[in-house]
C-alpha positions in Angstrom: 15.5 15.2 -12.5 14.2 13.1 -9.2 15.9 13.9 -6.3 15.8 11.4 -3.1 14.8 13.1 0.3 16.5 11.3 3.2 15.9 13.3 6.4 18.1 13.1 9.4 15.5 13.1 12.0 15.0 9.6 13.6 12.2 7.5 12.6 8.9 8.6 14.4 5.6 7.0 13.5 2.3 8.5 14.4 1.9 6.3 17.4 5.2 7.1 18.8 4.5 11.3 18.5 1.4 10.3 20.2 3.1 8.3 22.8 5.8 11.2 23.5 2.9 13.3 25.3 1.2 14.8 22.4 -2.6 14.8 23.0 -5.0 13.9 20.3 -6.2 17.5 19.9 -2.7 18.5 19.7 -1.7 16.1 17.3 -4.7 16.9 14.9 -3.3 20.2 14.9 0.1 19.2 14.2 -1.2 16.8 11.3 -0.3 13.5 12.7 -3.7 12.3 14.0 -6.9 12.2 12.1 -8.9 15.5 12.3 -12.2 14.9 10.3 -15.3 16.9 11.4 -17.6 15.1 13.0 -20.7 16.9 11.2 -19.2 17.0 7.6 -20.6 14.4 4.9 -18.2 11.8 3.8 -17.6 11.4 0.3 -17.0 8.2 -1.3 -13.4 6.8 -1.5 -11.9 7.5 -5.2 -12.1 4.1 -7.3 -9.6 3.5 -10.1 -10.2 0.7 -12.7 -7.6 -2.5 -12.9 -6.4 -1.6 -16.3 -6.7 -5.3 -17.5 -10.2 -6.1 -16.4 -11.9 -2.4 -15.9 -12.7 -3.6 -12.4 -12.9 -0.4 -9.8 -10.6 -0.6 -6.6 -10.5 1.9 -4.3 -7.4 4.0 -4.2 -6.5 3.1 -0.4 -5.9 0.0 0.9 -4.0 -1.8 3.7 -0.8 -3.4 4.4 0.0 -5.9 6.9 4.0 -6.2 7.0 5.3 -6.0 10.8 1.9 -4.6 12.1 -0.5 -7.8 11.5 2.3 -10.1 12.7 0.6 -10.3 16.3 0.5 -14.0 16.8 -2.3 -14.8 19.2 -2.3 -11.6 21.2 -5.8 -10.9 22.0 -6.0 -7.3 22.2 -4.0 -6.6 19.2 -6.0 -9.0 17.0 -9.4 -7.1 18.4 -7.7 -3.8 17.4 -6.7 -5.2 14.0 -10.0 -6.6 13.4 -11.3 -2.9 14.0 -8.7 -1.8 11.2 -10.4 -4.0 8.8 -13.7 -3.5 9.5 -12.8 0.2 9.2 -11.5 -0.6 5.8 -14.3 -2.6 4.4 -17.2 -0.1 6.1 -15.2 2.8 4.2 -15.9 1.4 0.9 -12.4 0.2 0.6 -11.3 -3.5 0.2 -7.5 -4.2 -0.9 -5.7 -6.2 1.6 -1.9 -7.3 1.0 0.2 -9.5 2.9 2.7 -12.4 2.5 4.0 -15.4 3.9 7.3 -13.6 5.0 5.4 -11.4 6.7 5.0 -13.7 9.9 1.8 -14.3 11.5 0.1 -11.6 9.1 -1.7 -14.2 6.7 -3.1 -16.4 9.6 -4.2 -13.2 11.3 -5.7 -11.5 8.2 -7.6 -15.0 7.6 -8.5 -15.5 10.8 -10.4 -11.9 11.1 -11.9 -12.0 7.8 -13.3 -15.3 8.9 -14.5 -13.5 12.2 -16.0 -10.9 10.3 -17.5 -13.1 7.9 -16.1 -10.7 5.0 -13.7 -13.0 2.5 -16.0 -12.0 -0.1 -16.1 -8.2 0.7 -12.1 -8.1 0.6 -9.6 -8.1 -2.4 -7.0 -10.4 -0.9 -3.4 -10.4 -2.3 -0.8 -12.2 -1.1 2.7 -13.4 -2.6 5.1 -16.5 -3.3 8.8 -16.1 -3.3 10.8 -16.9 -6.2 11.8 -20.6 -5.6 11.3 -23.8 -7.3 7.8 -25.3 -9.0 7.1 -27.5 -6.2 8.1 -25.1 -3.5 6.3 -22.3 -5.0 3.2 -24.3 -4.9 3.6 -25.6 -1.4 4.0 -22.1 -0.5 0.9 -20.9 -2.3 -0.8 -23.9 -0.5 0.1 -23.1 2.6 -1.0 -19.3 2.2 -4.4 -20.8 1.3 -4.8 -22.6 4.6 -3.6 -19.5 6.4 -5.8 -17.3 4.7 -9.0 -19.3 4.9 -9.6 -19.3 1.3 -8.9 -21.4 -1.8 -8.8 -18.3 -4.1 -7.1 -15.2 -4.2 -7.8 -11.9 -6.0 -4.0 -11.2 -6.5 -0.9 -13.6 -6.7 2.4 -11.9 -6.7 6.0 -13.0 -7.4 7.7 -11.3 -4.6 11.0 -9.3 -5.0 11.9 -10.2 -8.6 13.9 -6.9 -9.3 17.3 -8.9 -8.7 16.0 -12.6 -9.1 17.0 -14.9 -12.0 15.4 -14.2 -15.4 14.4 -17.9 -16.3 13.2 -18.6 -12.3 10.8 -15.7 -12.9 9.8 -16.9 -16.0 9.0 -20.1 -14.6 7.0 -19.1 -11.7 5.1 -16.5 -13.9 4.4 -19.9 -16.3 3.2 -21.7 -12.6 1.0 -18.4 -11.8 -0.8 -18.5 -15.1 -1.7 -22.2 -15.0 -3.3 -21.4 -11.6 -5.0 -18.4 -12.8 -6.4 -20.6 -15.6 -7.8 -22.7 -13.0 -9.5 -19.8 -11.2 -7.5 -20.0 -8.1 -6.3 -16.5 -9.0 -7.9 -13.5 -10.7 -4.9 -11.5 -11.3 -1.4 -12.1 -11.2 1.7 -9.5 -10.7 5.3 -9.0 -9.4 6.5 -6.9 -6.3 9.6 -5.2 -5.3 10.6 -3.6 -2.4 14.5 -3.7 -1.8 16.9 -0.8 -3.3 14.0 0.2 -5.6 15.8 2.3 -8.0 18.1 -0.3 -9.1 15.2 -3.0 -9.8 13.2 -0.1 -11.9 15.0 -1.0 -15.0 14.0 -5.0 -14.5 10.4 -4.1 -13.6 10.0 -2.2 -16.8 11.3 -5.3 -18.7 8.8 -7.6 -17.3 5.7 -5.1 -17.9 6.7 -4.9 -21.3 7.1 -8.5 -21.8 4.8 -10.4 -19.7 1.7 -8.1 -19.9 1.3 -8.5 -15.9 -1.8 -7.4 -14.1 0.0 -5.8 -11.3 2.9 -4.4 -10.3 3.6 -3.5 -6.6 6.7 -1.0 -5.9 7.9 1.4 -3.0 6.8 4.9 -3.6 6.5 7.8 -1.5 7.8 11.4 -1.2 11.1 10.3 0.2 11.4 7.5 -2.7 10.5 8.9 -5.8 12.7 7.0 -8.7 9.2 5.3 -9.8 8.4 8.8 -11.1 11.4 8.9 -13.8 10.2 6.1 -16.1 8.4 3.1 -14.2 4.8 4.6 -13.6 4.7 5.7 -17.1 5.7 2.5 -18.7 3.1 1.0 -16.1 0.4 3.3 -17.5 1.5 2.2 -21.3 1.2 -1.4 -20.7 -1.7 -1.5 -18.9 -0.3 -2.9 -15.5 -2.3 -1.7 -12.1 0.2 -0.5 -9.7 0.1 -1.2 -6.0 2.3 1.3 -3.8 3.9 0.0 -0.3 5.9 1.8 2.3 4.3 5.3 1.4 5.5 6.9 4.4 8.8 5.3 3.5 9.0 3.4 7.0 8.0 6.3 9.2 10.6 8.6 7.6 8.4 11.2 6.5 6.7 11.7 9.8 9.9 12.0 11.5 10.8 14.7 9.1 7.5 16.8 9.9 7.8 16.0 13.4 6.4 19.1 15.4 5.6 21.0 12.2 1.9 21.8 11.1 0.6 20.5 7.8 1.1 23.9 5.6 -2.1 26.1 5.4 -2.0 25.7 1.1 -2.7 22.0 1.8 -6.4 22.9 2.1 -6.4 23.5 -1.6 -6.4 19.6 -1.8 -8.1 18.7 1.5 -5.2 17.3 3.2 -5.5 18.4 6.9 -3.1 15.5 8.2 0.5 14.8 7.3 -0.7 11.2 6.5 -3.3 12.5 4.0 -0.6 14.9 2.6 2.0 12.1 1.9 -0.5 9.6 0.5 -2.4 12.4 -1.5 0.9 13.0 -3.3 1.0 9.1 -4.6 -2.7 9.4 -5.4 -2.1 12.4 -7.3 -0.3 10.3 -10.0 -3.1 8.6 -12.4 -0.9 5.7 -12.9 -1.2 4.4 -9.1 -4.2 1.9 -8.7 -4.0 1.9 -4.9 -1.6 2.6 -2.1 -1.2 0.4 0.7 -0.2 1.8 4.0 0.6 -0.6 7.1 -2.3 0.2 9.6 -2.3 -0.8 13.2 -5.5 1.7 14.4 -8.6 1.9 13.1 -8.1 5.8 13.6 -5.3 5.7 11.6 -7.4 3.6 8.8 -10.1 6.5 8.6 -7.2 9.1 8.1 -5.8 6.9 5.0 -9.4 6.3 3.4 -9.7 10.0 3.9 -6.9 10.8 1.6 -8.8 9.1 -1.0 -11.6 11.4 -0.6 -12.0 15.1 -2.0 -9.4 16.7 -3.9 -5.9 15.5 -4.9 -3.1 18.0 -5.9 -2.3 18.6 -9.7 1.1 18.6 -11.3 1.9 22.2 -10.1 0.9 21.4 -6.3 2.8 18.4 -6.5 5.8 20.2 -7.2 5.4 22.5 -4.3 4.9 19.8 -2.0 8.1 18.2 -3.0 9.9 21.5 -2.5 8.4 22.0 0.9 9.4 18.7 1.9 12.9 18.8 0.7 13.3 22.3 2.4 12.9 20.6 5.7 16.3 18.5 5.1 
């Protein structure tokens, strides 16, 4: 039986921990900040195939909700530009965004244009379930904001509780655009009350032969492990994971605690890598998409996709350890 961990401490992000007076070296010792050796050889990020095509995708990408909704703030745009550059130079390329993320689509589009890197990125965005004309208009707006006529992936946003007929109509529209070459892949997402939505997502995967599905999955929210991930594997559906840190709840739970020594058995010197490697320990997961606003955290996230991953027995031990903190 899967248990959901619900830690009691207030939410604390990596940034907040550092702002509370914890220096970078101390934060690294606690497993909050990156602790990469400057002399160690850096291995490539693990690649996994997209089941429908066999195309390889790095297992770590970039989520843009909240952290890329920064408008025209020059300093923050420069920092996010470094995040994208770090992602691409590190051998990864998936960037996930949405019209509902405020200015994120525009910021991503502008920064990719500045970096002349659109062809290096795997750009995924979303369309909300709506009427045909409204959906078409929204996708056209995404083209303008992201400064591209073509997307790698278009996803229908939050389908778990949407009207079935409306979802079917939207998938039909997405398939038309895919046939015209506007999208390479199509899929669906869900991010609200994930456990209740899982049955619907499994129904869609079995009936619609989706290219991708994006869901919440973390050590604090593990309902996908019951059946969803196995159905994705059975149906050849690529899995993108959002909210891998559970909106900061996991960092809050381990605040002030060092990463356990046995995490060295799967090369996880930081808590960020500990949490991400747990997710990537499932072969059904294609790519995890942590929201990231600093290049040093992007480096740390990428390192979660390098070296060893925990096996089933170790993943069970990791869950037991985290649940013991609650």
